[in-house]
Every structure is written in C-alpha cells, then in structure tokens.
C-alpha positions as CSV (number, residue, x, y, z in Angstrom):
1,M,-7.3,-8.1,29.6
2,I,-7.2,-11.0,27.2
3,I,-10.0,-9.5,25.0
4,Q,-8.1,-6.1,25.0
5,T,-4.9,-7.7,23.8
6,G,-6.8,-9.7,21.1
7,E,-8.5,-6.5,19.9
8,A,-5.1,-4.8,19.7
9,A,-3.7,-7.6,17.8
10,K,-6.6,-7.5,15.3
11,I,-6.1,-3.7,14.9
12,L,-2.4,-4.3,14.3
13,E,-3.1,-6.9,11.6
14,V,-5.6,-4.5,9.9
15,T,-3.2,-1.5,10.0
16,S,-0.3,-3.7,8.6
17,E,-2.7,-5.0,5.7
18,L,-3.6,-1.3,5.0
19,A,0.1,-0.3,5.0
20,K,0.8,-3.2,2.5
21,L,-2.0,-1.9,0.3
22,E,-0.7,1.6,0.4
23,T,2.8,0.6,-0.5
24,F,1.5,-1.5,-3.3
25,H,-0.6,1.4,-4.7
26,E,2.5,3.7,-4.4
27,V,4.6,1.1,-6.4
28,S,1.9,0.7,-9.1
29,N,1.5,4.6,-9.4
30,R,5.3,4.9,-9.9
31,S,5.4,2.2,-12.6
32,S,2.4,3.9,-14.4
33,Q,4.1,7.3,-14.1
34,R,7.3,5.7,-15.7
35,K,5.2,4.4,-18.5
36,E,3.7,7.9,-19.1
37,K,7.1,9.5,-19.2
38,R,8.2,6.8,-21.8
39,T,5.1,7.6,-24.0
40,N,5.8,11.4,-23.8
41,I,9.4,10.8,-24.9
42,T,8.3,8.8,-27.9
43,Q,5.7,11.4,-28.9
C-alpha cells in the first residue's frame, strides 16, 4: 500500500508539472498571437 500511494503521488506531481507546462505554452501562444495582430495592424 505504501508503494502504491507513493507511485500515485509521483503521478500527481508529473501531471501537475505537465499542466503547468501546458498553461505556460497557452499563455506564450496568446502573447505571440497578440504580437502578430499588432504587426498586421501596422502593415
């Protein structure tokens, strides 16, 4: 049982790290899209 709970905790840590990475990518994508819109307006 102890091993199983430890494995579950590791899995939760990995999934939370992946979620952080995904949200970071989403934010960076949005900021890059805004930059593209600005350049389109100036052109």
